[in-house]
C-alpha positions, -999 to 999 in steps of 0.1 A, spaced: 0 1 -1 28 24 8 41 22 -28 7 33 -41 8 63 -18 42 72 -29 31 69 -65 2 92 -60 23 118 -41 49 118 -67 24 121 -97 6 149 -80 39 167 -72 49 163 -108 17 177 -121 18 207 -97 55 213 -109 45 211 -145 16 236 -141 37 260 -120 64 260 -146 39 265 -174 31 298 -157 68 307 -152 65 308 -114 90 298 -88 81 276 -59 80 307 -38 56 325 -61 32 296 -61 36 295 -22 27 332 -18 -2 328 -42 -16 298 -23 -6 310 13 18 282 16 56 282 20 78 278 -11 97 252 8 65 232 13 57 235 -24 91 220 -32 86 192 -8 52 183 -23 65 185 -59 94 161 -50 68 137 -34 84 141 -1 54 155 17 17 149 16 -7 177 10 -40 182 26 -72 188 6 -75 223 20 -39 231 8 -46 214 -26 -75 236 -31 -55 267 -23 -29 255 -50 -58 249 -74 -72 284 -69 -36 299 -73 -31 280 -106 -66 288 -118 -75 252 -123 -104 231 -111 -94 209 -80 -108 179 -98 -85 186 -128 -55 190 -105 -61 156 -89 -70 138 -122 -39 117 -122 -31 87 -146 -36 53 -134 -5 37 -122 11 12 -148 9 -24 -137 
């Protein structure tokens, strides 16, 4: 089960990083826009930290993307 959680955490972090970079923002800039720290954004992007639903919502608002689209991740390959 832990591997699945790690996969989800890493996939979500990769998606957040991609969307942030599309906008030309630093981790600190996304952190400011979402009322989170840039350090925490980096940890989430690297899959090191889990992120709460509340914080995910803040990130989605900052990125101007629907929360459901932010968490729409590909199925894990078998």
